[in-house]
C-alpha positions, 0 to 999 in steps of 0.5 A: 500500500502507498502511504501518502501524507496530503500535507506533503503532497502538491495540491494538484496531486491531492485533487487527483487522488480525491477525485479518483478515489471518491467515486462515483460522485453525484452531480449538482447541476445548479442554476442561479441568478445574478442580482445585478444583471439578472443573468441565469447561470448554469454549472455542474458541481460534483463536490455535492451530497445529501446532508440531512432529510430533516430538514432537507439539506444538500451541500455543494462546494464551489472551488474559487477562481485562481485569483481567489474570487468567487465563481458566479454560482457561489456569488449569485447564491450568497447574494440572492439566497436562492438556487435550483439543483437539477439532477442530470440524466444520460440524455442531457450529458452533452448539454450539461457539459456545455454549461461547464464552460468558463464565461465572463461574469454576466453571461449565461451558459444556457445560451451555449445550449439547446436547453430551455428555462422554466419558472420555479414555484417557490424561488425566483431562480428558474430551472432547466425544463428538460431536467427530470428532477429540479430541487428548488432551494434556499441558502441555509448557510455559507461556509468559506473553506480555508487553507492553513495559511488562511486563503479561501479556496472553496465556498461550501453552500448548504441549501434547504430544499423547499420544493421537489419538482419531479417528472411523472416518468421517474416518480412512483407516487403510490409508493413514494419512490424515485424510479432510478432506472427511469431517471438514469442519473450520471455520476462524475469520476476523475478527469473527463470521465463520467459513469452511467448507472449500470446494474442495479441490485438490492441487499436487505439491511441486517437486523438485530439478533433479537429482532429489533431495529 
């Protein structure tokens, strides 16, 4: 086994090790809106995960630009307090990838795509109409992530889901289940690699020997 101390490694190598081993990662495809220009930004983030269900919170970490400034998504969300998180499926990969393009402040990545925007129900930020899952969110808290020397390198956005917008094809209303095989979400790997869903299987959770839970 290699025994590597991250404190003694170049930051680029640490990034490669983390993005190559912490896989697959779900992708938060975030729309946000500039308070000044009103431009709707869209961008994918794989530093993303569920934090809690009560309250319904998700976490998204947005890396800062090389000069230390916030990216548009982090700036928009911290200024307006609103965002929409889309879950990207296999049919939208190419369009999602286009929104990863670095654009000047005030320009919309949506303009690079064939995507259309749709009004949200509980927030002012529009969502992506083609996405089968849209999580309308309000910012719960913003945590700047700092290095040992005090530089801010990431903005951790903790967001509360205030509406679930779910396509009829992927939601089993009777059982309250998401049909994962119909959603077909994609996941981020390392470099330019992504993963499709693949084989699904279920394993019952173990119970206590006395029958308790």
